[in-house]
C-alpha positions in Angstrom: 7.3 100.1 -96.5 10.7 101.8 -96.2 10.9 100.6 -92.6 10.3 96.9 -93.6 12.8 97.2 -96.4 15.4 98.5 -94.1 14.6 95.8 -91.5 14.9 93.1 -94.2 18.2 94.5 -95.3 19.5 94.6 -91.8 18.5 91.0 -91.2 20.3 90.0 -94.4 23.4 91.9 -93.4 23.4 90.3 -89.9 23.0 86.8 -91.5 25.9 87.4 -93.8 28.0 88.5 -90.9 27.2 85.3 -89.0 27.6 83.0 -91.9 30.5 80.7 -92.7 32.4 81.7 -95.8 34.4 79.7 -98.4 36.8 81.5 -100.7 37.6 79.9 -104.1 40.7 80.1 -106.2 38.9 82.3 -108.7 38.1 84.9 -106.0 34.5 83.9 -105.5 33.1 83.8 -102.0 30.2 81.6 -100.9 28.4 82.2 -97.7 26.2 79.8 -95.7 26.7 77.0 -93.2 29.5 74.4 -93.7 28.0 71.0 -93.1 30.9 68.7 -93.7 33.9 67.7 -95.9 34.6 64.2 -97.0 38.2 64.5 -98.2 37.3 65.5 -101.7 34.7 68.2 -101.4 33.2 70.6 -98.9 29.4 70.9 -98.5 28.0 74.3 -97.6 24.3 75.0 -97.1 23.2 78.3 -98.6 20.0 80.2 -98.3 19.7 80.8 -102.0 20.9 77.5 -103.6 20.5 74.9 -100.9 23.5 72.5 -100.4 26.4 73.3 -102.6 29.2 70.8 -103.1 32.6 72.4 -103.8 35.8 70.6 -104.9 38.4 71.0 -102.1 41.1 71.7 -104.7 39.2 74.9 -105.5 39.1 76.1 -101.9 41.8 78.6 -100.8 40.3 79.9 -97.6 37.4 79.3 -95.2 36.1 80.6 -91.9 33.3 79.4 -89.7 31.1 81.4 -87.3 30.1 78.3 -85.3 32.2 75.4 -83.9 32.8 72.4 -86.2 34.4 69.0 -85.6 37.7 68.3 -87.2 39.2 64.9 -87.6 42.8 64.5 -88.8 44.1 61.5 -90.7 46.1 60.5 -87.6 42.8 60.1 -85.8 43.1 63.2 -83.6 39.9 65.2 -83.2 39.1 68.7 -82.1 36.2 71.1 -82.0 35.9 74.8 -82.5 35.6 77.7 -85.0 37.8 77.2 -88.1 40.0 79.5 -90.1 41.8 78.2 -93.2 44.6 80.3 -94.9 47.5 79.3 -97.1 46.9 75.6 -96.6 47.0 75.9 -92.8 43.9 75.2 -90.7 43.4 76.7 -87.2 40.8 75.6 -84.7 39.9 78.4 -82.3 43.4 80.0 -82.9 45.1 76.8 -81.7 48.1 75.3 -83.3 47.7 75.1 -87.1 47.5 71.8 -89.0 48.1 71.2 -92.7 44.8 71.2 -94.5 46.0 68.1 -96.5 46.2 66.2 -93.1 42.4 66.8 -92.5 40.3 63.6 -92.9 36.9 65.3 -92.3 35.1 68.3 -91.1 31.6 67.9 -89.8 28.9 69.8 -88.0 27.5 68.4 -84.8 24.6 66.5 -86.5 26.9 65.0 -89.1 29.5 64.0 -86.4 26.9 62.3 -84.2 25.6 60.4 -87.3 29.2 59.3 -88.2 29.8 58.2 -84.6 26.7 56.1 -84.6 27.7 54.4 -87.8 31.3 53.9 -86.7 30.0 52.2 -83.5 27.7 50.0 -85.6 30.5 49.0 -87.9 33.0 48.2 -85.2 30.6 46.9 -82.5 27.6 45.6 -84.4 24.5 44.4 -82.5 22.7 41.2 -83.5 19.9 43.2 -85.2 22.4 45.3 -87.4 23.4 44.6 -91.0 20.5 42.3 -92.0 19.4 42.1 -95.6 16.8 39.9 -97.2 13.4 39.4 -98.5 9.9 38.0 -97.9 8.0 36.4 -100.9 4.3 35.7 -101.1 2.5 33.9 -103.9 -1.2 32.9 -104.4 -3.0 31.1 -107.2 -6.7 30.6 -107.2 -8.8 28.8 -109.8 -12.6 28.3 -109.9 -15.2 27.2 -112.4 -14.4 23.9 -114.2 -11.5 23.5 -111.8 -11.3 24.6 -108.2 -7.8 24.8 -106.7 -5.7 27.0 -104.4 -1.9 27.2 -104.3 -0.1 29.3 -101.7 3.6 29.7 -101.3 5.8 31.8 -99.1 9.5 32.1 -98.5 11.9 34.2 -96.5 15.6 34.7 -96.6 17.9 36.9 -94.6 21.7 37.3 -94.2 23.9 39.3 -91.9 27.5 40.1 -92.8 29.5 41.7 -90.0 33.3 41.7 -90.3 34.5 38.2 -91.1 31.2 36.5 -90.1 28.1 35.8 -92.2 24.9 34.4 -90.8 22.2 33.2 -93.3 18.6 32.1 -92.5 15.9 30.8 -94.9 12.4 29.4 -94.8 10.0 28.2 -97.6 6.6 26.6 -97.7 4.3 25.4 -100.4 0.7 24.3 -99.9 -1.9 23.4 -102.5 -5.4 22.0 -102.4 -8.1 21.1 -105.0 -11.8 20.2 -105.0 -12.2 19.4 -108.8 -12.0 15.7 -108.7 -12.1 13.0 -106.1 -10.3 12.6 -103.7 -10.5 16.2 -102.7 -7.8 17.7 -100.5 -4.2 18.6 -100.5 -2.0 18.2 -103.6 1.2 19.7 -102.1 2.5 20.4 -98.6 6.2 21.0 -98.2 8.2 23.1 -95.6 11.9 23.7 -95.5 14.1 25.9 -93.2 17.7 26.2 -92.3 20.7 28.3 -91.2 24.3 28.6 -92.0 27.3 30.4 -90.4 30.4 31.4 -92.4 33.7 32.8 -91.1 36.5 34.1 -93.3 39.9 32.7 -92.3 41.7 34.2 -95.3 40.8 36.7 -98.0 39.4 33.9 -100.2 38.9 31.0 -97.8 36.2 30.5 -95.1 34.8 27.8 -92.8 31.1 27.1 -92.5 28.5 25.3 -90.5 25.0 24.5 -91.7 21.8 22.9 -90.7 18.6 22.2 -92.7 15.2 20.8 -91.8 12.6 19.5 -94.3 9.0 18.2 -94.3 7.2 16.8 -97.3 3.9 15.1 -96.9 3.7 13.7 -100.4 7.2 12.3 -100.2 6.3 10.6 -96.9 9.0 12.6 -95.1 8.0 13.6 -91.6 11.3 15.3 -90.9 14.8 15.4 -92.4 17.5 17.0 -90.1 20.9 17.7 -91.6 23.9 19.1 -89.6 27.2 19.7 -91.4 30.2 21.9 -92.1 33.3 22.3 -94.1 35.5 24.8 -96.0 34.5 27.3 -98.7 36.2 29.4 -101.3 35.2 32.9 -102.5 35.8 32.3 -106.2 34.5 35.7 -107.4 33.1 38.8 -105.8 32.3 42.3 -107.2 29.7 45.0 -107.0 27.6 42.8 -109.3 27.5 39.8 -107.0 29.5 36.8 -105.8 30.3 33.1 -106.4 31.1 30.8 -103.5 32.0 27.1 -103.7 32.5 24.8 -100.7 32.8 21.2 -99.6 32.6 19.2 -96.4 30.5 16.5 -94.7 27.2 16.2 -92.8 25.0 13.9 -90.7 21.5 13.2 -92.1 18.6 11.9 -90.0 15.4 11.1 -91.9 12.1 10.0 -90.4 9.2 8.8 -92.7 5.5 8.5 -92.1 5.8 4.7 -92.5 7.9 4.6 -89.3 11.2 4.1 -91.3 14.2 6.0 -90.2 17.5 6.6 -92.0 20.8 7.8 -90.4 23.7 8.4 -92.8 26.9 10.3 -93.3 27.1 12.4 -96.5 29.7 14.3 -98.5 28.6 17.9 -98.9 29.4 19.9 -102.1 27.9 23.4 -102.4 27.8 26.3 -104.9 26.1 29.7 -104.5 25.8 32.5 -107.0 24.3 35.9 -106.7 24.3 38.2 -109.7 22.8 41.5 -110.8 21.9 41.4 -114.5 20.7 44.3 -116.8 21.0 46.7 -113.9 17.7 45.8 -112.2 17.3 42.0 -112.6 18.7 40.1 -109.6 19.5 36.4 -109.8 20.3 34.1 -106.9 21.1 30.4 -107.3 22.3 27.7 -104.9 23.1 24.0 -105.6 24.0 21.3 -103.1 25.0 17.7 -103.8 25.0 15.1 -101.0 26.7 11.7 -102.0 25.8 9.1 -99.3 28.8 7.6 -97.5 26.7 5.1 -95.5 24.9 3.8 -98.5 27.3 4.3 -101.3 25.8 4.9 -104.7 22.9 6.8 -103.3 22.7 10.6 -103.2 20.5 13.7 -102.8 20.6 16.9 -105.0 19.1 20.3 -104.1 18.7 23.2 -106.6 17.1 26.6 -105.9 17.1 29.7 -108.0 15.1 33.0 -107.9 15.0 36.0 -110.2 13.6 39.2 -108.9 12.7 42.5 -110.7 12.2 45.7 -108.8 8.7 47.2 -109.2 8.6 50.0 -106.7 11.2 50.7 -104.0 11.2 47.7 -101.7 8.6 45.8 -103.8 9.8 43.3 -106.3 8.3 40.7 -108.7 9.8 37.2 -108.0 10.1 34.0 -109.9 11.6 30.8 -108.5 12.5 27.2 -109.4 13.3 24.5 -106.9 14.3 20.9 -107.6 14.7 18.1 -105.0 16.1 14.8 -106.1 16.6 11.7 -103.9 18.0 8.6 -105.5 16.3 6.2 -103.0 12.8 7.4 -102.3 10.1 5.4 -100.6 8.4 2.7 -102.7 5.7 4.2 -105.1 7.2 7.7 -104.7 9.0 9.5 -107.5 12.7 10.5 -107.1 12.4 14.0 -108.3 10.2 17.0 -107.3 10.3 20.3 -109.2 8.5 23.4 -108.1 7.8 26.7 -109.9 6.7 29.7 -107.9 5.9 33.3 -108.6 4.7 36.2 -106.5 5.6 39.6 -104.9 8.7 40.1 -102.9 9.3 42.6 -100.1 13.0 43.3 -99.7 14.9 45.1 -96.9 18.6 46.1 -96.5 20.1 47.5 -93.3 23.6 47.6 -94.8 22.8 50.8 -96.7 22.2 52.9 -93.6 
């Protein structure tokens, strides 16, 4: 037993000799492995308390037994064993630098992670920085009534530097076998994309395209291509409000064989807002006054509210409204849709 006690004591002594040390202004010394500094604190991993975060203002000296990476505020980098005394930091006994001029100190693992993220920020790839969600909803009724309603939607956006790319897709399908004639009661698909580029802190230009199919509106395909200017009216950690205006070209083909080609004014508004810490609200409105057939117009409104359930799983509720002032004969001008279901979210921007 005495032999094992001595062996344990020797191992502890050797580990202390090889450990990094941080000396505080009150005279305390903390031993372990320095992981990094972030300009405000130093993180040291100890064997007895895990990672400890210490305010840099309380550090008067430090030494490391293994090389670390040092980055100065000027951008200069070096690697080696460190020694800090009287506000002067030496790397492997090289020329001292003022500790106040140090931007970061990192071990090799933290430095590689930082370099990967820095490369991603300055030279992003197409698959970087995406955030969005997939929503699924299903309603089934049986007994006195027999019906099935299925809806799905997807939305994703990528913000990299001054550029923003947004994609969306939504689909609703419903069928019933309660009363004659049996069959579909809803069948609608929409998809689109938009590209924004900031040209000033508050001002941006945008291009957009949208495609719609609606069986019960008699619409085989609506293709819209447009663009214009936008204004970042408000932006904070809680959300944003963008407004924009421009023009577009609208081509519509109906099941009757009728086609419409028209120029339109495009007025948009988009709001994203976090309410009550967990409730997320997103709303978009678009107005399309017709320039080729003055007095006619289209109006699109979409809003969703989502509430986190567990990590990436959310409960989603949505409302969509499509209004067309000149529908086909015997068709209504307004379609309103309510949806609910589960939503799977993802966010690469938090890597």
